[in-house]
N, C-alpha and C positions, 0 to 999 in steps of 0.2 A: 466427740467433736468431729464435725465433718472436715474433709480434706480441703485445705486452702488451695485456691488456684494459684498459678504462677503470677498472674497479674496482682492478685491480692497480696501475695507474699512480697512482691516488688514494692507495692505501695506501702505496706507495713514496714519494710526495710528502710524505705526512704524516711518514713516518719521517725523511726528509732534512731537512725543516723543523725537526723536533724536535732533530736532531743539530746543526744549524748555529746555531740560535737560543738554545739553552739549554746553558750550560757544565756545569751540574750534571746528575746522572743524573735521568731523568724519574721522576715520582712513580709509585708502584706501580699506582695505578688507571689512569693514562694508558698505562703499559706493557701492562697487560692488555687495554685497549681496542684498542691498535694490534695486539696479537697476535691478537685476535678478527678484526680486519679482514684481517690476513694470512691467517688460516684461510679466510675467505670468498673472498678473492682467489685463493688456491691452488685451492680447490674449483672456482671458476668457470673458472679456467685449464685444469684437468684436463678438465672437461666440454667446454669449448670446443675443446680440441685432441685429446682422446682418445676421446670418445664415438663409437660405431660409425657414426652418421650426423651430418652437420653440423646444428647448431641455431642459428638467428639469435641473436646476443648479446642483443638487446632482449627476445626471448622468454624467455631465461634470466633476465634481470634482473627482468622482470615476474613470472615465476614465483617468484623468490626473495622479492620484495616481497609478493606475494600470500600466500605461505606464512607469512611473518613476521607479517603483520597478522592472518591467520586464526587464528594460534596464540594470540592475545590473549583473544578471547572469541567468542561466537556472532554478534555484531553488527558488529564492525569488519571492513572489507573494503577491498581495493585494486582499482581498476578501470582497465582499459585506456582509451585515449582514446575509442574507440567506446562502450564500456560506460558511461563516465562521462558522456558527452554524453547518452546515453539516460536515465541516472539523473536528470540535472538537468532534462531535458525533462519527465520524469514528475513531478518535484517542482514545476516551474513550472506544469504542467497544460496546456501547449501544445506542439505539435510540427507539423512539416510532414509530411503523409502523407495516407492515404486514410481514416483513422478507424476502423481495426479493431485488435483485440488477438487474437493467435493463441495457441492452446494445443496440446498434443500430441494427435495424432489416433489413432484406432483404431476397431475395430468397436463398435457399440452396438446396442440393440434396433431403432433406426430404420434403421440401415444395417449389418446383421450381417456383410456381406461386404466392407465398406469397407477399402481399403488405408489405411495409417497417414498419410494426408494431414493436414497441420495443420488444426485446426478453428477456426472463428471463435468466440471466447469472448465478444467484446463488439463492438458497433457503436455508435459515437458518434452520437447523434441529429443530423441535419442535415449530417453529413459526406459526402464524395463517395461512400463505400461505401454509406451509408444511402440517399442519393438514387438511387443506381443499383439498389437493391433487394437488395443483399447482406444476409444475415440471420444471426443467431446460429445456430450449429450447422452452417452451410455448411462444406464442405471445400474447401480451396484446392489445386488439382491442379497448376497451373503458375503461375509468375510470369515474365512477359516471355519465354515460350516454354520455360523451364527447369523440368523436373519437380521437384516438391518432395520426392519420395522417391527413394531410390537411392543417396544419399550420406549415410552415417551421421554425418558431421561437420557436416552442415547440418540442424539441428533447427528447431523452430518459432521460436526466437529469431532465428535467421539470417534466416528468411523474413519475420518481423515487421520486422526492420531493413530488408530490401529494399523493403518497402512504404512506408517513410518516405523523405522526400527534400524537395527544395526545392519550395515552393508554385509551381504552374504547370507542373511537370514531369509527364510521363505514365508510366503503368505499366499493363500489360495482365495481367489475371489470369483464369485459368479456374477456375470454381467448379462444384461439384456438390452436390446435396442429395437427400434421399429423394424418390422419385417422378420425378426427371429421368432420362430414358433415357441422355443423354450430358451431359458438362459444358458449361456455357455460358461464353462469353467476355465480359469486361467491360473496356473501356478507360476508365481512371479518370485524372482530372487531380488531382494532389495539391493540397491546400490547407492553410492554417494552421488546425489543428484544436484546439479547446479542449475538454478533457475535463472535464465538469462534476463537481465534487466534492460539490455540494449539490443535493438535490431536496426539494421541499415541495409539499403539497397540503392543502386542507381536507378532513377526513374526515366531519364532521358539525357541526352548529351548536355552536360553542364548542370543538371538538376539531381541532387541527391536527397534521399529520405533517411532521417535519423529519428528513431522513436525511443523514448525512455519511459519505461512502465513504472519504475520505482528506483529510488536512490539507495543502492546497497553497497557493500564494502568494495566491490570491484567496478562500480559504475563509472567512475572517472577514468580508470584505465581502459575499460571496455569501450567507452565513448571515444577516447583518443584513437584506439585501434580502428574503430568504425570510420572515423574521419579520415584516417590515413588510407583506408580502403576506398572511400569515395573519391578522394583526391587522385589516387592511382588509377581509378576507373574514369577519370575525366568527368566526374559528376560532382565537383565541389565548388562551382561558381555560385550556385544558389542552394542553400541547405534548408529543407523543410524539416524543422525541429518539432516533432510531435510530442507534446506534453499532456495530451488529453487523457483523462482518467488516471493521471499520475498523482497518487495521494501523498507523495513526499518521501520521507525516509531520512537518510543521513545528510545533515547540512553540509559537512565538509566535502561530500561527493558532488553536491549541487554546485558548490563554489569551484571545485576542480573542473567541472564541465564549463562553467561560465568563463573560467580562465582560458579555455581554448578559443573563445570567441572575442575576448577583450584583450587589448594590448596594454592597457593601463587603466587606472581609475578605480573607484570604489565598487566593490561587489555588494556588500551588505554591512549594515551597522547593527550590532547586537547589544542590547541593554539588559542587565540582570537586576537583582534585588538591591544591590548597592549602587553607588554612583559610578562605578566602573563601566566603561564603554569599550567594546571591542570593535575594531574596524578591520575589515578584510579587503585587501586590494588585489587587483589583477597583476600578473607578471608578463613581461614582454615575451614574445615568441610563441604565442598560441597557434595551434594548427590551422584554425579557421578564421583568423583575424581579417583576412582579405575577402571572405565569402559574404554574400548577401544572405540574410536569414529571414525566414518566415517561421514564427513560433505559433503552433496551433495549441489552443487552450480551450477548456470548457468548464462547466460548473464543478467537475470533479478534479480539476487541477488544484493542488493544495500544497501548503507548507514549503518544503524544499523546492518543489517545482515552481512555486510562485516566486521564491527567491531568484531562481534562474531567469524566469520570464521577466520579472521586474527589473533585474539588473540589465538585461539586454534591451528592454524597452527604454529605460531611463537614459542609457548611453546611445540611444538611437542605432543600436547594432542589430535590432530585429524589428520587423513589423509583426505585432501580435495580432493574430487572426482567430476568430471563433466567438465564444461567449464568455461573459464575466466569470472569473475564477471563484473558487470556494471562499476564500478569505480567512485563512488560518495564518495569523502573523505571530504565533508564539512557538517556542522551541521546548521540547521535552528532553530531559536527561534521564538515562537509565541508571538505576542503583541496584546492585546485586545485594541480596540479603543472605544472612548466614545459612538459612535452611534450604537455599536454592530458589526461594521465591524472589520476586523482584518488584521494583517500583518504577513507573514511568511518570515523572513529575515535571510539570511546567516550571521552568527555571529562568527563561529569558523571553524577551520580545525582540523583534527585528524590524528594521526600516530599510526600504529600498535606497539605492544611491541618492535619489532626489529627496530623501527624507520622508517618504510616504509610508504611512502605517497600512498594513494589509489586513490586520485582524478585523473581522466583521465587515470589511469593505471589498476585498478582492482586488484584482487587477482588471481594469477595463480594456478590452482589446482596441487596437487602432482601427481594425476592420471588423465590424460585427457581422458574423455569419451564423445563422441558426444551424442546428444539427441536420435538419431535413429541408429540402428545397420545397418551396411553396408550389402546390400543384395548380396548374392552370387548366381550366376546363372550358373548351370552346363549344358553344351551343351548336348542335347540328353536325358536329364533326364525326367522321367515321372512326371508331376506335382503332382501326387498322391503319389509319393514315400516317401515324408516326413510326410505323414499323419500317426498319431499314431493309433495303434489298439484300437478301442473303448473298447475292453474287458479289457485293462490295463490302461485306463484313470483314473487319480486320482479323488477322490470325496470329498465332504464336504469342510472343511476349507482348506485342501491341494489344492483342485482344484481352490478355489478362489485365494489362494496365487500364484499358478502357472500362472493363467490367468493374474493376476496383473503384475507379473514379465515379462510375455511375452509381455505386452503392454508398459512396462516402462524399457527401456534398461539400463539407468543409475542406476536405483534402482536394477535391476538384477545383474549388475556388483558389486554394493556395497554389496548386499546380499551374493553373491558368495565369495567376499573377506572376509566378516565376517565369513562365514563357514570355510574358510581355516584357519583363525586365531584361530578358536575354534577346528580345527582338524577334522571338520565334512566332510562327503562325499557329 
């Protein structure tokens, strides 16, 4: 007799328990449930015993769990232990590693003949990789002597995971970039890396910039610290709150940030499977309740970031500027499973303070501004006519600001709006 699988044994155990503990016939719903378990157990048994090549049973069970959860909606997901640990690290905002994030590689204008080495998408400031001189757009050629191309099963996510590890451990990477005749080797010592979710800076007298890239465990506290810094720098009259490309994260952290801008009133209403309704309200004493706010959003602003933008818009505490947001109005809850794997399951929907649903609809900005400025072409004009006189070019911090505004049309419009509010020229 062939070995029974765990699932088959479980199903058989359920059937035996029902037979010996209940004298009457089982209810129809229970009978159908056990029949469904039998179907799954039979399928698993056939695959386990008859498939052309052996497949580890855990791999089959994980695939079944993954397929079941993915069939529910676009957001729920099952994660293996490695994947789930990575997810929780990203949520915490801290991990052991060298401080880079990798993306898929390929040729571009800077390296037209590059092989598909993983490309460095991000370098955390102050991390071992940053200190060593590794930069965004570098290509990772080898990790601990193993080539990063040649095995289709090992993509950039595999190598990203290889660069993580216990603080104090070492890893050697070979990196290339445009202009280097040969790759260069870096021996890096992994450290506990904190990925900042908040950045802030004074832009001009009275105007401060606050960007949130994702809502992590420390985002609320970090945003409060950033607001204190802007206020101390006399740049807190108008806050440009940048939520573009913020895909969401922890809902409680989005509510904590909203609390800094709202003195009272509803932040969000949350509804679950039952009739129970959660309402979350602002508390008095927020750091930025007296500031004017421009919230920048785009099509990649989602979930927790939409909760924040929607709350500020409904209370008329912010002018929302940019493009319509993604439209993710559901909330996922994490469930830790016994073997280290995990589940991210949609458990709630939310409404903005005005009762608006965001799922599938998004938040419509008060001022719609495209990502790029429309180009105006004047017939017969000399291409050099628009070039500024080098003798009157701005310098120093002003030059940096103007270059940044020239490259970021939405930010430029937000900045100009803030200037008008302050009566500046």
